NULUM-973127 format. One record per residue (C-alpha): residue in one letter; x negated, y negated, z negated. Coordinates in nm, 2 decimals. Layout:
BEGIN
+---------+--------+--------+--------+
: residuo :     px :     py :     pz :
+---------+--------+--------+--------+
:       a :      X :      Y :      Z :
...
+---------+--------+--------+--------+
***
This chain:
BEGIN
+---------+--------+--------+--------+
: residuo :     px :     py :     pz :
+---------+--------+--------+--------+
:       x :  -7.76 : -12.85 : -14.37 :
:       x :  -8.06 : -13.03 : -14.23 :
:       x :  -8.06 : -13.34 : -14.01 :
:       x :  -8.25 : -13.33 : -13.68 :
:       x :  -8.33 : -13.62 : -13.45 :
:       x :  -8.33 : -13.52 : -13.09 :
:       x :  -8.43 : -13.66 : -12.75 :
:       x :  -8.29 : -13.51 : -12.43 :
:       x :  -8.10 : -13.58 : -12.12 :
:       x :  -7.76 : -13.51 : -11.97 :
:       x :  -7.73 : -13.19 : -11.78 :
:       x :  -7.76 : -13.26 : -11.41 :
:       x :  -7.90 : -13.61 : -11.46 :
:       x :  -8.23 : -13.78 : -11.57 :
:       x :  -8.06 : -14.01 : -11.82 :
:       x :  -8.24 : -14.00 : -12.15 :
:       x :  -8.03 : -13.94 : -12.46 :
:       x :  -8.13 : -13.98 : -12.83 :
:       x :  -7.92 : -13.88 : -13.13 :
:       x :  -7.89 : -13.69 : -13.45 :
:       x :  -7.74 : -13.35 : -13.53 :
:       x :  -7.69 : -13.14 : -13.84 :
:       x :  -7.77 : -12.77 : -13.84 :
:       x :  -7.90 : -12.49 : -14.06 :
:       x :  -8.22 : -12.44 : -13.86 :
:       x :  -8.40 : -12.54 : -13.54 :
:       x :  -8.23 : -12.27 : -13.33 :
:       x :  -7.88 : -12.38 : -13.43 :
:       x :  -7.97 : -12.75 : -13.37 :
:       x :  -8.09 : -12.67 : -13.02 :
:       x :  -7.77 : -12.47 : -12.95 :
:       x :  -7.55 : -12.76 : -13.08 :
:       x :  -7.72 : -13.01 : -12.86 :
:       x :  -7.67 : -12.79 : -12.55 :
:       x :  -7.30 : -12.74 : -12.64 :
:       x :  -7.27 : -13.12 : -12.62 :
:       x :  -7.39 : -13.10 : -12.26 :
:       x :  -7.74 : -13.22 : -12.33 :
:       x :  -8.08 : -13.05 : -12.26 :
:       x :  -8.31 : -13.12 : -12.55 :
:       x :  -8.67 : -13.22 : -12.49 :
:       x :  -8.77 : -13.30 : -12.85 :
:       x :  -8.62 : -13.19 : -13.18 :
:       x :  -8.76 : -13.34 : -13.50 :
:       x :  -8.65 : -13.25 : -13.85 :
:       x :  -8.56 : -13.57 : -14.05 :
:       x :  -8.74 : -13.59 : -14.39 :
:       x :  -8.53 : -13.62 : -14.70 :
:       x :  -8.73 : -13.91 : -14.85 :
:       x :  -8.95 : -14.19 : -14.74 :
:       x :  -8.80 : -14.20 : -14.39 :
:       x :  -9.09 : -13.99 : -14.26 :
:       x :  -9.04 : -13.73 : -14.00 :
:       x :  -9.19 : -13.38 : -14.01 :
:       x :  -9.22 : -13.25 : -13.66 :
:       x :  -9.12 : -12.89 : -13.66 :
:       x :  -9.22 : -12.86 : -13.30 :
:       x :  -9.54 : -13.04 : -13.23 :
:       x :  -9.59 : -13.18 : -12.89 :
:       x :  -9.82 : -12.97 : -12.68 :
:       x :  -9.83 : -13.20 : -12.38 :
:       x : -10.18 : -13.35 : -12.34 :
:       x : -10.15 : -13.46 : -11.98 :
:       x : -10.42 : -13.21 : -11.89 :
:       x : -10.33 : -12.90 : -11.70 :
:       x : -10.51 : -12.59 : -11.83 :
:       x : -10.62 : -12.32 : -11.58 :
:       x : -10.41 : -12.01 : -11.57 :
:       x : -10.55 : -11.66 : -11.52 :
:       x : -10.38 : -11.41 : -11.29 :
:       x : -10.20 : -11.24 : -11.58 :
:       x : -10.10 : -11.58 : -11.72 :
:       x :  -9.95 : -11.68 : -11.38 :
:       x :  -9.76 : -11.35 : -11.37 :
:       x :  -9.61 : -11.42 : -11.71 :
:       x :  -9.52 : -11.77 : -11.62 :
:       x :  -9.36 : -11.67 : -11.28 :
:       x :  -9.18 : -11.37 : -11.44 :
:       x :  -9.01 : -11.59 : -11.69 :
:       x :  -8.91 : -11.85 : -11.43 :
:       x :  -8.78 : -11.58 : -11.20 :
:       x :  -8.56 : -11.42 : -11.47 :
:       x :  -8.42 : -11.76 : -11.58 :
:       x :  -8.37 : -11.86 : -11.21 :
:       x :  -8.18 : -11.54 : -11.14 :
:       x :  -7.95 : -11.62 : -11.44 :
:       x :  -7.87 : -11.96 : -11.27 :
:       x :  -8.06 : -12.17 : -11.52 :
:       x :  -8.20 : -12.50 : -11.37 :
:       x :  -8.57 : -12.53 : -11.32 :
:       x :  -8.61 : -12.81 : -11.58 :
:       x :  -8.43 : -12.61 : -11.85 :
:       x :  -8.63 : -12.30 : -11.75 :
:       x :  -8.95 : -12.49 : -11.79 :
:       x :  -8.83 : -12.62 : -12.13 :
:       x :  -8.77 : -12.26 : -12.24 :
:       x :  -9.12 : -12.16 : -12.14 :
:       x :  -9.26 : -12.47 : -12.31 :
:       x :  -9.09 : -12.38 : -12.64 :
:       x :  -9.11 : -12.00 : -12.64 :
:       x :  -9.41 : -11.88 : -12.43 :
:       x :  -9.66 : -11.67 : -12.62 :
:       x :  -9.97 : -11.84 : -12.50 :
:       x : -10.05 : -12.21 : -12.56 :
:       x : -10.18 : -12.28 : -12.22 :
:       x :  -9.86 : -12.15 : -12.05 :
:       x :  -9.66 : -12.38 : -12.28 :
:       x :  -9.88 : -12.67 : -12.19 :
:       x :  -9.84 : -12.60 : -11.81 :
:       x :  -9.46 : -12.57 : -11.84 :
:       x :  -9.44 : -12.89 : -12.05 :
:       x :  -9.65 : -13.09 : -11.80 :
:       x :  -9.46 : -12.97 : -11.50 :
:       x :  -9.12 : -13.04 : -11.68 :
:       x :  -9.24 : -13.40 : -11.76 :
:       x :  -9.33 : -13.47 : -11.40 :
:       x :  -9.02 : -13.32 : -11.26 :
:       x :  -8.80 : -13.53 : -11.50 :
:       x :  -8.98 : -13.83 : -11.36 :
:       x :  -8.84 : -13.76 : -11.01 :
:       x :  -9.06 : -13.49 : -10.87 :
:       x :  -8.98 : -13.15 : -10.72 :
:       x :  -9.11 : -12.82 : -10.85 :
:       x :  -9.31 : -12.75 : -10.53 :
:       x :  -9.44 : -13.11 : -10.51 :
:       x :  -9.55 : -13.10 : -10.87 :
:       x :  -9.74 : -12.77 : -10.86 :
:       x :  -9.90 : -12.89 : -10.53 :
:       x : -10.10 : -13.14 : -10.75 :
:       x : -10.27 : -12.85 : -10.92 :
:       x : -10.41 : -12.61 : -10.65 :
:       x : -10.68 : -12.48 : -10.89 :
:       x : -10.42 : -12.36 : -11.14 :
:       x : -10.17 : -12.21 : -10.89 :
:       x : -10.36 : -12.16 : -10.57 :
:       x : -10.26 : -12.26 : -10.21 :
:       x : -10.07 : -11.94 : -10.15 :
:       x :  -9.84 : -11.99 : -10.45 :
:       x :  -9.79 : -12.35 : -10.37 :
:       x :  -9.71 : -12.29 : -10.00 :
:       x :  -9.46 : -12.01 : -10.07 :
:       x :  -9.28 : -12.22 : -10.34 :
:       x :  -9.25 : -12.51 : -10.10 :
:       x :  -9.10 : -12.29 :  -9.83 :
:       x :  -8.86 : -12.13 : -10.08 :
:       x :  -8.75 : -12.47 : -10.23 :
:       x :  -8.70 : -12.62 :  -9.88 :
:       x :  -8.49 : -12.32 :  -9.78 :
:       x :  -8.29 : -12.33 : -10.10 :
:       x :  -8.42 : -11.98 : -10.19 :
:       x :  -8.64 : -12.05 : -10.49 :
:       x :  -8.51 : -11.75 : -10.68 :
:       x :  -8.60 : -11.51 : -10.40 :
:       x :  -8.93 : -11.68 : -10.35 :
:       x :  -9.02 : -11.64 : -10.72 :
:       x :  -8.93 : -11.28 : -10.70 :
:       x :  -9.15 : -11.23 : -10.39 :
:       x :  -9.43 : -11.42 : -10.57 :
:       x :  -9.40 : -11.20 : -10.88 :
:       x :  -9.43 : -10.89 : -10.66 :
:       x :  -9.73 : -11.04 : -10.48 :
:       x :  -9.91 : -11.14 : -10.80 :
:       x :  -9.85 : -10.79 : -10.96 :
:       x :  -9.99 : -10.64 : -10.64 :
:       x : -10.30 : -10.85 : -10.65 :
:       x : -10.35 : -10.77 : -11.02 :
:       x : -10.31 : -10.40 : -10.94 :
:       x : -10.56 : -10.41 : -10.65 :
:       x : -10.81 : -10.61 : -10.87 :
:       x : -10.79 : -10.36 : -11.15 :
:       x : -10.84 : -10.07 : -10.92 :
:       x : -11.16 : -10.22 : -10.76 :
:       x : -11.30 : -10.33 : -11.10 :
:       x : -11.22 :  -9.99 : -11.25 :
:       x : -11.41 :  -9.82 : -10.97 :
:       x : -11.72 : -10.05 : -11.01 :
:       x : -11.71 : -10.04 : -11.39 :
:       x : -11.84 :  -9.69 : -11.44 :
:       x : -12.17 :  -9.73 : -11.23 :
:       x : -12.23 : -10.07 : -11.40 :
:       x : -12.20 :  -9.91 : -11.74 :
:       x : -12.43 :  -9.62 : -11.65 :
:       x : -12.69 :  -9.86 : -11.51 :
:       x : -12.69 : -10.07 : -11.83 :
:       x : -12.71 :  -9.76 : -12.04 :
:       x : -13.00 :  -9.63 : -11.84 :
:       x : -13.18 :  -9.97 : -11.87 :
:       x : -13.13 :  -9.96 : -12.25 :
:       x : -13.27 :  -9.61 : -12.28 :
:       x : -13.57 :  -9.70 : -12.07 :
:       x : -13.65 : -10.00 : -12.29 :
:       x : -13.61 :  -9.80 : -12.61 :
:       x : -13.84 :  -9.53 : -12.47 :
:       x : -14.11 :  -9.78 : -12.36 :
:       x : -14.10 :  -9.99 : -12.68 :
:       x : -14.06 :  -9.72 : -12.95 :
:       x : -14.17 :  -9.38 : -12.81 :
:       x : -14.46 :  -9.44 : -12.57 :
:       x : -14.67 :  -9.65 : -12.82 :
:       x : -14.64 :  -9.35 : -13.07 :
:       x : -14.83 :  -9.13 : -12.83 :
:       x : -15.10 :  -9.38 : -12.76 :
:       x : -15.33 :  -9.27 : -13.05 :
:       x : -15.29 :  -8.91 : -12.97 :
:       x : -15.38 :  -8.97 : -12.60 :
:       x : -15.68 :  -9.18 : -12.71 :
:       x : -15.81 :  -8.90 : -12.93 :
:       x : -15.80 :  -8.66 : -12.63 :
:       x : -16.05 :  -8.88 : -12.46 :
:       x : -15.92 :  -8.78 : -12.11 :
:       x : -15.82 :  -9.00 : -11.82 :
:       x : -15.44 :  -9.05 : -11.82 :
:       x : -15.23 :  -9.01 : -11.51 :
:       x : -15.15 :  -9.35 : -11.35 :
:       x : -14.78 :  -9.32 : -11.43 :
:       x : -14.86 :  -9.27 : -11.80 :
:       x : -15.10 :  -9.56 : -11.80 :
:       x : -14.85 :  -9.80 : -11.63 :
:       x : -14.56 :  -9.71 : -11.86 :
:       x : -14.79 :  -9.72 : -12.17 :
:       x : -14.91 : -10.07 : -12.09 :
:       x : -14.55 : -10.18 : -12.02 :
:       x : -14.44 : -10.04 : -12.35 :
:       x : -14.72 : -10.20 : -12.55 :
:       x : -14.66 : -10.54 : -12.38 :
:       x : -14.29 : -10.53 : -12.44 :
:       x : -14.34 : -10.43 : -12.81 :
:       x : -14.58 : -10.72 : -12.85 :
:       x : -14.36 : -10.97 : -12.66 :
:       x : -14.02 : -10.83 : -12.77 :
:       x : -13.86 : -11.17 : -12.72 :
:       x : -13.92 : -11.14 : -12.35 :
:       x : -13.67 : -10.86 : -12.33 :
:       x : -13.35 : -11.05 : -12.40 :
:       x : -13.48 : -11.36 : -12.23 :
:       x : -13.57 : -11.16 : -11.92 :
:       x : -13.23 : -10.98 : -11.93 :
:       x : -13.04 : -11.31 : -11.95 :
:       x : -13.26 : -11.47 : -11.68 :
:       x : -13.20 : -11.17 : -11.45 :
:       x : -12.82 : -11.19 : -11.50 :
:       x : -12.82 : -11.56 : -11.45 :
:       x : -13.03 : -11.53 : -11.13 :
:       x : -12.79 : -11.26 : -10.99 :
:       x : -12.49 : -11.49 : -11.08 :
:       x : -12.66 : -11.78 : -10.90 :
:       x : -12.72 : -11.57 : -10.59 :
:       x : -12.35 : -11.47 : -10.59 :
:       x : -12.24 : -11.83 : -10.62 :
:       x : -12.49 : -11.98 : -10.37 :
:       x : -12.31 : -11.98 : -10.04 :
:       x : -12.60 : -11.87 :  -9.81 :
:       x : -12.69 : -11.57 : -10.02 :
:       x : -12.32 : -11.48 : -10.09 :
:       x : -12.23 : -11.50 :  -9.72 :
:       x : -12.53 : -11.28 :  -9.64 :
:       x : -12.43 : -11.02 :  -9.90 :
:       x : -12.07 : -11.03 :  -9.77 :
:       x : -12.20 : -10.94 :  -9.43 :
:       x : -12.43 : -10.67 :  -9.55 :
:       x : -12.17 : -10.48 :  -9.76 :
:       x : -11.96 : -10.44 :  -9.45 :
:       x : -12.24 : -10.22 :  -9.30 :
:       x : -12.26 :  -9.98 :  -9.59 :
:       x : -12.06 :  -9.66 :  -9.54 :
:       x : -11.76 :  -9.60 :  -9.77 :
:       x : -11.83 :  -9.94 :  -9.95 :
:       x : -11.72 : -10.12 :  -9.63 :
:       x : -11.39 :  -9.93 :  -9.65 :
:       x : -11.34 : -10.04 : -10.01 :
:       x : -11.42 : -10.41 :  -9.92 :
:       x : -11.19 : -10.40 :  -9.61 :
:       x : -10.90 : -10.23 :  -9.77 :
:       x : -10.90 : -10.43 : -10.09 :
:       x : -10.92 : -10.76 :  -9.89 :
:       x : -10.66 : -10.66 :  -9.63 :
:       x : -10.43 : -10.52 :  -9.90 :
:       x : -10.38 : -10.88 : -10.04 :
:       x : -10.39 : -11.02 :  -9.69 :
:       x : -10.11 : -10.81 :  -9.56 :
:       x :  -9.90 : -10.86 :  -9.88 :
:       x :  -9.92 : -11.24 :  -9.84 :
:       x :  -9.84 : -11.21 :  -9.47 :
:       x :  -9.53 : -11.00 :  -9.54 :
:       x :  -9.40 : -11.23 :  -9.82 :
:       x :  -9.47 : -11.55 :  -9.63 :
:       x :  -9.31 : -11.41 :  -9.31 :
:       x :  -9.00 : -11.29 :  -9.50 :
:       x :  -8.97 : -11.63 :  -9.65 :
:       x :  -8.95 : -11.79 :  -9.30 :
:       x :  -9.30 : -11.93 :  -9.28 :
:       x :  -9.43 : -11.97 :  -8.92 :
:       x :  -9.68 : -11.70 :  -8.82 :
:       x :  -9.97 : -11.94 :  -8.80 :
:       x :  -9.90 : -12.07 :  -9.15 :
:       x :  -9.86 : -11.70 :  -9.27 :
:       x : -10.21 : -11.64 :  -9.13 :
:       x : -10.35 : -11.95 :  -9.30 :
:       x : -10.20 : -11.85 :  -9.64 :
:       x : -10.31 : -11.49 :  -9.61 :
:       x : -10.66 : -11.59 :  -9.51 :
:       x : -10.69 : -11.77 :  -9.84 :
:       x : -10.68 : -11.44 : -10.02 :
:       x : -10.98 : -11.29 :  -9.85 :
:       x : -11.29 : -11.28 : -10.08 :
:       x : -11.53 : -11.16 :  -9.81 :
:       x : -11.67 : -11.45 :  -9.60 :
:       x : -11.73 : -11.25 :  -9.29 :
:       x : -11.37 : -11.12 :  -9.28 :
:       x : -11.25 : -11.47 :  -9.34 :
:       x : -11.44 : -11.61 :  -9.04 :
:       x : -11.31 : -11.33 :  -8.82 :
:       x : -10.95 : -11.39 :  -8.92 :
:       x : -11.00 : -11.77 :  -8.85 :
:       x : -11.12 : -11.68 :  -8.50 :
:       x : -10.80 : -11.47 :  -8.46 :
:       x : -10.59 : -11.76 :  -8.57 :
:       x : -10.75 : -11.98 :  -8.31 :
:       x : -10.67 : -11.72 :  -8.04 :
:       x : -10.30 : -11.71 :  -8.15 :
:       x : -10.29 : -12.09 :  -8.13 :
:       x : -10.40 : -12.04 :  -7.77 :
:       x : -10.11 : -11.81 :  -7.70 :
:       x : -10.24 : -11.46 :  -7.78 :
:       x : -10.03 : -11.21 :  -7.96 :
:       x : -10.09 : -11.15 :  -8.33 :
:       x : -10.19 : -10.78 :  -8.29 :
:       x : -10.43 : -10.85 :  -8.00 :
:       x : -10.60 : -11.14 :  -8.19 :
:       x : -10.65 : -10.92 :  -8.50 :
:       x : -10.77 : -10.63 :  -8.29 :
:       x : -11.05 : -10.86 :  -8.16 :
:       x : -11.18 : -10.90 :  -8.51 :
:       x : -11.29 : -10.53 :  -8.52 :
:       x : -11.23 : -10.51 :  -8.89 :
:       x : -10.87 : -10.41 :  -8.94 :
:       x : -10.77 : -10.04 :  -8.94 :
:       x : -10.62 :  -9.92 :  -8.61 :
:       x : -10.30 :  -9.79 :  -8.77 :
:       x : -10.23 : -10.14 :  -8.91 :
:       x : -10.28 : -10.30 :  -8.57 :
:       x : -10.05 : -10.04 :  -8.42 :
:       x :  -9.78 : -10.12 :  -8.67 :
:       x :  -9.81 : -10.49 :  -8.61 :
:       x :  -9.80 : -10.44 :  -8.24 :
:       x :  -9.49 : -10.23 :  -8.27 :
:       x :  -9.32 : -10.49 :  -8.50 :
:       x :  -9.39 : -10.76 :  -8.24 :
:       x :  -9.25 : -10.56 :  -7.95 :
:       x :  -8.94 : -10.45 :  -8.15 :
:       x :  -8.87 : -10.78 :  -8.32 :
:       x :  -8.91 : -10.61 :  -8.66 :
:       x :  -9.25 : -10.76 :  -8.76 :
:       x :  -9.14 : -10.82 :  -9.12 :
:       x :  -9.04 : -10.45 :  -9.17 :
:       x :  -9.36 : -10.33 :  -9.01 :
:       x :  -9.57 : -10.56 :  -9.23 :
:       x :  -9.41 : -10.39 :  -9.52 :
:       x :  -9.50 : -10.05 :  -9.38 :
:       x :  -9.85 : -10.17 :  -9.32 :
:       x :  -9.88 : -10.28 :  -9.69 :
:       x :  -9.77 :  -9.94 :  -9.81 :
:       x : -10.01 :  -9.77 :  -9.57 :
:       x : -10.32 :  -9.97 :  -9.67 :
:       x : -10.24 :  -9.93 : -10.04 :
:       x : -10.25 :  -9.55 : -10.00 :
:       x : -10.57 :  -9.58 :  -9.79 :
:       x : -10.72 :  -9.79 : -10.07 :
:       x : -10.63 :  -9.53 : -10.33 :
:       x : -10.79 :  -9.26 : -10.12 :
:       x : -11.11 :  -9.47 : -10.08 :
:       x : -11.13 :  -9.53 : -10.45 :
:       x : -11.09 :  -9.16 : -10.52 :
:       x : -11.37 :  -9.08 : -10.27 :
:       x : -11.60 :  -9.34 : -10.43 :
:       x : -11.52 :  -9.21 : -10.78 :
:       x : -11.61 :  -8.86 : -10.68 :
:       x : -11.93 :  -8.98 : -10.50 :
:       x : -12.04 :  -9.21 : -10.79 :
:       x : -12.05 :  -8.93 : -11.05 :
:       x : -12.32 :  -8.71 : -10.88 :
:       x : -12.51 :  -9.02 : -10.77 :
:       x : -12.52 :  -9.15 : -11.13 :
:       x : -12.63 :  -8.80 : -11.24 :
:       x : -12.92 :  -8.81 : -10.99 :
:       x : -13.02 :  -9.16 : -11.10 :
:       x : -13.02 :  -9.06 : -11.47 :
:       x : -13.20 :  -8.74 : -11.39 :
:       x : -13.47 :  -8.92 : -11.20 :
:       x : -13.52 :  -9.17 : -11.49 :
:       x : -13.55 :  -8.88 : -11.74 :
:       x : -13.79 :  -8.69 : -11.52 :
:       x : -14.02 :  -8.99 : -11.47 :
:       x : -14.03 :  -9.06 : -11.85 :
:       x : -14.08 :  -8.70 : -11.94 :
:       x : -14.35 :  -8.66 : -11.67 :
:       x : -14.53 :  -8.96 : -11.81 :
:       x : -14.54 :  -8.82 : -12.16 :
:       x : -14.61 :  -8.45 : -12.08 :
:       x : -14.85 :  -8.47 : -11.79 :
:       x : -15.14 :  -8.56 : -12.02 :
:       x : -15.05 :  -8.27 : -12.25 :
:       x : -15.03 :  -8.02 : -11.96 :
:       x : -15.36 :  -8.15 : -11.83 :
:       x : -15.51 :  -8.10 : -12.18 :
:       x : -15.38 :  -7.75 : -12.21 :
:       x : -15.51 :  -7.66 : -11.87 :
:       x : -15.85 :  -7.78 : -11.95 :
:       x : -15.88 :  -7.58 : -12.27 :
+---------+--------+--------+--------+
***
């Protein structure tokens, strides 16, 4: 038997308890402490000599809240939802996550939340201090659910919402990944051709003593320069990527790009459907949770990644504040599909807005899948044309002088 010193509190109170228990291992010690009606927060194995203690569970609480990714937040919420459905209090649920979560940062988040709740805070009030980690939508829905005494249902809705957002994100990224890969591969092939192939032909072309076509001269000079200044290739690539990243982060250019992509056929459908898929999902979850319609719009608008769509929904929110119906205000934005507007209008008239929002979510998910299928089918021939054009230009630059030489013989 091993002696363990423990710290915890009485179930249902915040009274701190310290004591000692004997058990075969850490798991049995934790079980024995809970059987005594205590919830353990720290269990330390007592050393057999020297009075020193060997912490079998090192503290992971640093006071700093790490940022959770979307999949981390799904894992955290899923565990809390399962434990909440089993009737386990939020503090003990967080303690379980703190001790047994697979990822360190999830354990750190759970530990910090548990510490602050034990000091007298609420779950919603505590996560509200960390909007960067949880997001305003998550915080707003948890607060509504906790106020209504339906935290379990709210966690279930949030889990469904987060899974939906992850699914939408993976679909959009998967659609754009193929053309990005092809573009990078084409750039790599062009660099290899210019640096290693074109310089090999230079001596042969010089011996011909003929004037080279302009395209051959340009590519030949580029290849020779790149071979001589090879360090400029990775530096230029990194600078180009950094510049593109800066343009996407700088608000004036990002807002301009957001406006331009809505004018490109097919791509505008991808942007609209992917944005409104998350928008309508949050609307439905928030409305079912009892959130007022204006607050639903505010939370849903936070999910929009396109600035132009965000501004138009803000205008619709202002019109609703002035007494206009939801469907009429959204129709004035001229961005939402007509079928969605019809469903929302039907829900308003029949008093079944929550059900119709659910139907709207299903509709726009299917529409998004169709757009992704169309884009995938369009991308393949476009990429073939791009690759073919690159190969044609490179081949023409190499073989035009040879053809001219043969014609002159």
